[in-house]
N, C-alpha and C positions, 0 to 999 in steps of 0.2 A: 265528469263535469257536465251539468245540464245546460242547455241554451238558456240565456237570461230573458225573463219576462219582466217588463217595466211597469206592470200594473201598480206596484207599490211606490214608484218614483216618478210618475207621469208629470206631476206639477213641478217637482224639483228639476226634472230634465228640461222642461220648457224654459225655466229661468236660467239655468246654468249653461246649457249648451246653445240655445237659440237666442237668448237675450243679450243685450249689451254689446260691448266692443268685441267679445269673442264671436258672437253671432254675426256681427258686421264683417269681420275678417273672413269668416267661413263663406258668407254669401258673396263677397267680392271675388274670392278666388274661384268659386264654382261658376259664377256668371262669366268671368273672363275665360275660363277653360272650356266651357260649354258653348260659347258663342258661335264657333264654327259649325257646330251641329244644329244649332237653333236658327242660323241665318237663313235657312231655306223657307222660313215662314211657318205659319200655323199648320196644324193638322197631324202632328206626330202622335203615334201611340206610345204612351209613357207608362211604365210600371215602376212604382216605388216599392221595392221589396224590403220589408222591415222599415216601412216609412214613418212609423210613429205618428207624430202630430202633423206631418206632411207640409211643413212650412214652405220648403223649396218646391215641392211638387205642386202646391196650390198656386205658386207664382207662374208655373208653366201652364196650368189650367187657365189662369187669368190671361195669359198670352194667346190662348186659343187652342191649346193642345188637349187631347183626350187622355185623361189620367186615371189610373187605378192605384189606390194606396192599399197595400197589404201589410198586416202586422199581426203578431201573436198576442199583443196586448189589447184587450177590449177597451181599457181606459184610454190608451193612446188613440185608438181609432175613434172613440167617442169625442175626444177633443178635436181630432181632425175633422169630424163631421160638423162640429160646432163652428170651427173656423171657416169651413167651406160654405156653410149656410150664411155666416156673417158677411161673406164676400159674394154671395149670390152665385155660387159656382156649382150648385147641386147637379145641373144638367151635364156638366163636363167631368165630374169626378164620381168614381165608384169606389166602394170599400169592400175589402175582403179580410175576414178574420181568419187568418191562417198563417202557419210558419212558412218561411222562405222555401224550405225543402219540399213543400207539397205543391208549390205553384205550377210546376211542370206537368202535373197530372191533369190539369184542366186546359184543354186546347184553347180556350178563350184568352188565356194569359200568355200564350206563346206568340212567336213571330212579331215581337214588338220592335219599334224603332229605337227606343231608348229605355234602358233599365237603370234606375237609380238604386244604389245600395250604399247608404251612408251611415257610418258608425255602427255597423252590424257585425261584421266578421269577427271582431275581437271579443264578442260575447258568445260566440258559438263554440260548441265542443269539437266540431269538425269543419273548420273554415275552408280547408282545401276542397273538400267535396262541394261546399256551397258555391265556390267559384265556378266549378264545372256545371252546376245546376243553373247558375245565373247565365252562363254562356248559352245554354240550350234554350233560354227564353227569347233570345234575340233572333231577328231575321238576319239572313246573310247581309253583311254591310251595316248592321245595326250597331249601336254603341252602348257601352257599359260605363257608367260613372260610379267609381268605387272610392270610398274613403274609409280609412281605418286608423286606429290608434297606433302610434309608432312606438315600438318597444325601445328603440334607441333613445327617444326623448325621455321615457320613464327611467331608463338606466342612468341617463345623465342627471336627471333630477335627484335620484337617490345618491349619486356621487357628489353632487353639489352640497347636499345636506349632510354628508358624512355618514349616511345610513348604510354602511358597508355590510353589516350583518343581515339587514333586511334584503339587500341586493343578493347576497350569497344564498339566503334562504329561497328567494324567488327563483333564482337560476336552478338551484338543486331540485326544487319541488315542481317547477313548471307552472306554478300558480302565482299570479301577479295581482289578484284582486285585493281591494282594501277592506276596511271594516264594513259590517252590514250597512247598507244604505249609501255606500261609496259609489262614485261614478268612475272610479278607476277600474278598467275592464279586467276580466279574469285572464284574458289571453291576448295581450297586445302583440302585434306582429312586426316582423322585420320586412322591410320593403323588398329585399332580394328574394325572400320566400314567395311573396305574393306575385312578383313579376314572373317568377318561374312557373307558378300555378297558371297564370294567365296565358303564358306561352303554350303550355301543355293543353290548355282548353281551347286553343285556336283563336286567341285574342291578341291583337297587336296594340301596344301602348302608343297613343298619339299625343298625350300630354301628361306630364309628371310634375306636380306641384306640392309644396309644403303648405300646410295651414297652421298659422301661429308659429312662425319660425323663431321669433324673438319675443313676442308679446308676453308670454308666460314666464320668461326669464328676467323681465324688467322689474326693477324695484317699484312697488306700487306708488310710493311717494313721488317718483319721477314720472312714471307713466300717467298718473292722474293729472299732472300739470300740462300734458300735451293735448292738443286737439285730437279727438278720435279720428278725424279724417286724415291727419298726418300719419298716425300709426297704421291705418289701413293702407295708405299710399305706399309706405315703406314696406309693409308686409307683401304687397303685390310685387313691388320691385325686386325683392329678394326671394320670392317664393319658388323661383325656378333655378336658383343658383345654389351650387354646392360650395361650401359644406352646410349652408344654412338650412336647406330643405331636408338634409339628412337628420337634423335634430328637431324638426317641426313636430308639434304635438300630434297632428294628424297628417296623413299623406293622401293626396288625391291623384288617382290614376284614371285617365280617360282612355278607353280601349275600344277597338273596332273589331267586330267579328269578320274574319278574313275568308272563311270558306263559303 
């Protein structure tokens, strides 16, 4: 399996992942979880590894932090440049067209205060190795903000739909991707795996949240009648509670380098 490049899906990714209520929930959870890291004020060195269009990273640049957005997709980076220019952030943001795995080879990308790696691991052929590479980009005491697609949520969705044969095929083959053009990742991950990799890489988890714990399971006719703010509020309230976060579509782990 090769690492996924989103040149062909850049516009769809913007609408489906970052836009609307799903994007609002994601942003609310990330802002809440990262607040202790960002409370020290402006001036952090931030690297967004696999940053795509850079929506969250650009918010950090707007707050006064120095941001580098790296991605394997030239089209994603072009959209990030456009967004940065529209927000007059060119002096605070730099762009690197490179895969996550190569960033450690350049000293300028190392010893950063905060690494973001959001919705990337599940598209990689070797996600465990990527965790170790991300850890090496941090200064001692630096933080990693990691989100990934939760395999348990995908299993539960297939069970809900009665797609038992598809679930069995996915388990047997180890491949979970959907049809060409699908945003279902090739390699969704179990939280316990990632937590173990982080521990081995010298990272301690300081916050663990689910993103979209119940939103995706709601009947659209019911969800559409509710104020978006009410859904976001309840997602935040339940995002750190088990069993809800165990079935969230995405998992967010905020980690600190302890060596």
